[in-house]
C-alpha beads as a LAMMPS data file, in Angstrom:
LAMMPS data file: protein, C-alpha beads

179 atoms
178 bonds

1 atom types
1 bond types

-500.0 500.0 xlo xhi
-500.0 500.0 ylo yhi
-500.0 500.0 zlo zhi

Masses

1 110.0

Atoms # bond

1 1 1 0.000 0.000 0.000
2 1 1 1.368 3.333 -1.068
3 1 1 0.478 6.985 -1.014
4 1 1 0.689 7.871 -4.685
5 1 1 1.356 11.230 -6.333
6 1 1 -1.868 12.998 -7.254
7 1 1 -1.827 14.464 -10.750
8 1 1 -2.579 18.186 -10.930
9 1 1 -4.765 20.126 -13.338
10 1 1 -2.765 20.693 -16.508
11 1 1 -1.557 17.093 -16.708
12 1 1 -2.999 15.680 -19.941
13 1 1 -3.619 12.297 -18.290
14 1 1 -6.496 13.885 -16.352
15 1 1 -8.297 14.649 -19.623
16 1 1 -8.490 11.070 -20.917
17 1 1 -11.549 8.832 -21.076
18 1 1 -10.922 6.012 -18.605
19 1 1 -11.083 2.389 -19.720
20 1 1 -13.531 -0.071 -18.159
21 1 1 -12.284 -2.654 -15.684
22 1 1 -12.536 -6.112 -17.262
23 1 1 -11.406 -8.338 -14.368
24 1 1 -12.645 -8.081 -10.777
25 1 1 -11.297 -9.426 -7.487
26 1 1 -7.722 -9.561 -8.787
27 1 1 -4.551 -8.823 -6.797
28 1 1 -3.880 -5.880 -9.143
29 1 1 -7.307 -4.342 -8.538
30 1 1 -7.015 -4.822 -4.765
31 1 1 -3.556 -3.187 -4.813
32 1 1 -4.931 -0.226 -6.795
33 1 1 -7.786 0.173 -4.296
34 1 1 -5.359 0.054 -1.369
35 1 1 -3.239 2.768 -2.989
36 1 1 -6.346 4.874 -3.667
37 1 1 -7.470 4.520 -0.031
38 1 1 -4.027 5.437 1.321
39 1 1 -3.696 8.389 -1.059
40 1 1 -7.204 9.676 -0.317
41 1 1 -6.639 9.405 3.443
42 1 1 -3.247 11.148 3.287
43 1 1 -4.800 14.052 1.349
44 1 1 -8.030 14.274 3.407
45 1 1 -10.015 13.542 0.257
46 1 1 -13.761 12.991 0.163
47 1 1 -13.076 10.713 -2.798
48 1 1 -10.505 9.913 -5.451
49 1 1 -10.511 8.441 -8.944
50 1 1 -7.904 6.152 -10.464
51 1 1 -7.029 8.693 -13.209
52 1 1 -5.932 11.123 -10.475
53 1 1 -3.020 8.789 -9.722
54 1 1 -2.312 8.129 -13.394
55 1 1 -4.255 4.858 -13.712
56 1 1 -6.617 5.084 -16.681
57 1 1 -9.359 2.811 -15.327
58 1 1 -13.007 3.413 -14.391
59 1 1 -12.439 3.122 -10.652
60 1 1 -13.474 5.606 -7.972
61 1 1 -13.651 5.431 -4.214
62 1 1 -15.380 7.882 -1.913
63 1 1 -16.881 8.291 1.524
64 1 1 -15.731 7.802 5.081
65 1 1 -16.941 6.854 8.521
66 1 1 -15.633 10.127 9.965
67 1 1 -16.035 13.836 9.259
68 1 1 -13.744 15.126 6.535
69 1 1 -11.715 18.212 7.583
70 1 1 -12.029 19.609 4.045
71 1 1 -15.847 19.435 4.309
72 1 1 -16.543 19.621 8.056
73 1 1 -20.222 20.586 7.729
74 1 1 -21.183 17.874 5.222
75 1 1 -23.029 14.671 6.027
76 1 1 -21.139 11.393 6.014
77 1 1 -21.114 9.362 2.810
78 1 1 -20.664 5.597 3.214
79 1 1 -17.259 4.273 2.116
80 1 1 -17.795 3.060 -1.434
81 1 1 -15.804 1.382 -4.191
82 1 1 -17.469 2.061 -7.544
83 1 1 -16.174 0.453 -10.727
84 1 1 -17.453 1.002 -14.283
85 1 1 -20.077 3.479 -13.052
86 1 1 -23.128 4.805 -14.830
87 1 1 -24.807 7.910 -13.412
88 1 1 -28.416 8.712 -14.249
89 1 1 -29.995 12.040 -13.198
90 1 1 -33.247 11.563 -11.295
91 1 1 -35.144 14.626 -12.434
92 1 1 -34.002 18.006 -13.672
93 1 1 -33.415 19.713 -10.310
94 1 1 -29.950 21.121 -9.749
95 1 1 -28.125 22.143 -6.620
96 1 1 -25.013 24.272 -6.325
97 1 1 -22.382 23.452 -3.752
98 1 1 -18.796 24.422 -3.044
99 1 1 -16.337 21.897 -4.425
100 1 1 -12.620 21.382 -4.247
101 1 1 -10.435 18.694 -5.767
102 1 1 -7.205 16.955 -4.876
103 1 1 -6.070 17.609 -8.471
104 1 1 -6.892 21.322 -8.152
105 1 1 -5.370 22.044 -4.729
106 1 1 -6.156 25.232 -2.879
107 1 1 -9.108 26.249 -5.067
108 1 1 -12.879 25.975 -4.602
109 1 1 -15.883 26.917 -6.704
110 1 1 -19.634 26.859 -6.578
111 1 1 -20.502 24.005 -8.961
112 1 1 -23.950 23.050 -10.279
113 1 1 -24.796 19.355 -10.124
114 1 1 -27.876 17.170 -10.396
115 1 1 -29.645 17.170 -7.040
116 1 1 -30.524 13.502 -7.127
117 1 1 -28.854 10.712 -9.095
118 1 1 -28.907 6.977 -9.458
119 1 1 -25.580 5.279 -9.850
120 1 1 -24.882 1.752 -10.881
121 1 1 -21.659 -0.159 -11.256
122 1 1 -19.719 -2.825 -9.426
123 1 1 -17.673 -3.255 -6.275
124 1 1 -14.179 -4.749 -6.258
125 1 1 -15.554 -8.314 -6.301
126 1 1 -17.742 -7.597 -9.334
127 1 1 -20.973 -7.479 -7.327
128 1 1 -23.494 -4.949 -8.675
129 1 1 -24.148 -1.644 -6.911
130 1 1 -27.337 0.333 -7.478
131 1 1 -28.047 3.405 -5.347
132 1 1 -30.208 6.488 -5.627
133 1 1 -28.708 9.376 -3.645
134 1 1 -28.950 13.109 -3.037
135 1 1 -27.139 15.801 -1.101
136 1 1 -23.388 15.562 -0.554
137 1 1 -23.414 11.906 -1.597
138 1 1 -24.789 12.860 -5.041
139 1 1 -22.251 15.661 -5.400
140 1 1 -19.307 13.439 -4.480
141 1 1 -20.203 10.580 -6.825
142 1 1 -20.754 12.999 -9.734
143 1 1 -17.463 14.791 -9.016
144 1 1 -15.459 11.555 -8.850
145 1 1 -17.081 10.047 -11.937
146 1 1 -16.308 13.237 -13.867
147 1 1 -12.645 12.229 -13.559
148 1 1 -13.447 9.131 -15.618
149 1 1 -14.577 11.271 -18.556
150 1 1 -11.710 13.765 -18.371
151 1 1 -13.558 16.555 -16.533
152 1 1 -12.348 18.601 -13.590
153 1 1 -14.719 20.726 -11.520
154 1 1 -13.554 24.083 -13.004
155 1 1 -14.934 22.871 -16.343
156 1 1 -18.421 22.873 -14.778
157 1 1 -18.237 26.324 -13.174
158 1 1 -20.814 28.767 -14.560
159 1 1 -20.101 31.833 -12.404
160 1 1 -16.410 32.569 -12.014
161 1 1 -17.131 35.193 -9.350
162 1 1 -17.774 32.094 -7.188
163 1 1 -14.324 30.554 -7.810
164 1 1 -11.267 31.246 -5.703
165 1 1 -8.666 30.169 -3.206
166 1 1 -9.910 28.064 -0.324
167 1 1 -7.906 30.093 2.205
168 1 1 -9.780 33.243 1.132
169 1 1 -13.242 31.728 0.705
170 1 1 -13.063 29.420 3.737
171 1 1 -10.474 30.774 6.180
172 1 1 -11.360 28.084 8.745
173 1 1 -9.930 25.364 6.463
174 1 1 -6.143 25.320 6.616
175 1 1 -4.041 24.925 3.485
176 1 1 -2.631 21.674 4.919
177 1 1 -6.135 20.223 5.100
178 1 1 -7.023 21.357 1.566
179 1 1 -4.058 20.031 -0.417

Bonds

1 1 1 2
2 1 2 3
3 1 3 4
4 1 4 5
5 1 5 6
6 1 6 7
7 1 7 8
8 1 8 9
9 1 9 10
10 1 10 11
11 1 11 12
12 1 12 13
13 1 13 14
14 1 14 15
15 1 15 16
16 1 16 17
17 1 17 18
18 1 18 19
19 1 19 20
20 1 20 21
21 1 21 22
22 1 22 23
23 1 23 24
24 1 24 25
25 1 25 26
26 1 26 27
27 1 27 28
28 1 28 29
29 1 29 30
30 1 30 31
31 1 31 32
32 1 32 33
33 1 33 34
34 1 34 35
35 1 35 36
36 1 36 37
37 1 37 38
38 1 38 39
39 1 39 40
40 1 40 41
41 1 41 42
42 1 42 43
43 1 43 44
44 1 44 45
45 1 45 46
46 1 46 47
47 1 47 48
48 1 48 49
49 1 49 50
50 1 50 51
51 1 51 52
52 1 52 53
53 1 53 54
54 1 54 55
55 1 55 56
56 1 56 57
57 1 57 58
58 1 58 59
59 1 59 60
60 1 60 61
61 1 61 62
62 1 62 63
63 1 63 64
64 1 64 65
65 1 65 66
66 1 66 67
67 1 67 68
68 1 68 69
69 1 69 70
70 1 70 71
71 1 71 72
72 1 72 73
73 1 73 74
74 1 74 75
75 1 75 76
76 1 76 77
77 1 77 78
78 1 78 79
79 1 79 80
80 1 80 81
81 1 81 82
82 1 82 83
83 1 83 84
84 1 84 85
85 1 85 86
86 1 86 87
87 1 87 88
88 1 88 89
89 1 89 90
90 1 90 91
91 1 91 92
92 1 92 93
93 1 93 94
94 1 94 95
95 1 95 96
96 1 96 97
97 1 97 98
98 1 98 99
99 1 99 100
100 1 100 101
101 1 101 102
102 1 102 103
103 1 103 104
104 1 104 105
105 1 105 106
106 1 106 107
107 1 107 108
108 1 108 109
109 1 109 110
110 1 110 111
111 1 111 112
112 1 112 113
113 1 113 114
114 1 114 115
115 1 115 116
116 1 116 117
117 1 117 118
118 1 118 119
119 1 119 120
120 1 120 121
121 1 121 122
122 1 122 123
123 1 123 124
124 1 124 125
125 1 125 126
126 1 126 127
127 1 127 128
128 1 128 129
129 1 129 130
130 1 130 131
131 1 131 132
132 1 132 133
133 1 133 134
134 1 134 135
135 1 135 136
136 1 136 137
137 1 137 138
138 1 138 139
139 1 139 140
140 1 140 141
141 1 141 142
142 1 142 143
143 1 143 144
144 1 144 145
145 1 145 146
146 1 146 147
147 1 147 148
148 1 148 149
149 1 149 150
150 1 150 151
151 1 151 152
152 1 152 153
153 1 153 154
154 1 154 155
155 1 155 156
156 1 156 157
157 1 157 158
158 1 158 159
159 1 159 160
160 1 160 161
161 1 161 162
162 1 162 163
163 1 163 164
164 1 164 165
165 1 165 166
166 1 166 167
167 1 167 168
168 1 168 169
169 1 169 170
170 1 170 171
171 1 171 172
172 1 172 173
173 1 173 174
174 1 174 175
175 1 175 176
176 1 176 177
177 1 177 178
178 1 178 179
């Protein structure tokens, strides 16, 4: 298990379309998931996608059993491994929320997202997942799955007056907790 380098915005590998996982419950997949967990924990991430560590596969993890210091006022999202995801909006309602990203350190923006989504995919053993979620959970899964189609949150920003440095916008969150 290793804390891996997180690619930063500007690295062309973050703009690729990720490839589907073809084999589940393999030593290689379990090693990737361990590295993602260690990297996410070391960076205080709410989630992380395989492309963020340079692995071009449709794998994301997100959630935690404890409050995230980067998002201290947000509800807990159950720890989840999601492979080969499909996200389906459940209605046309949108919500805007402040987002940051481990690949865009030190910056936050107000980002519009679908309020309620259904996501399907598989866990690491190839067992199907099917959840309908809203709130922070919906935001996190949409954000992480965007990495699988080469999108970073600044690409979704509509109002750039609501985009800036975390230390200015949220002075209670230290730079060490945000990077």
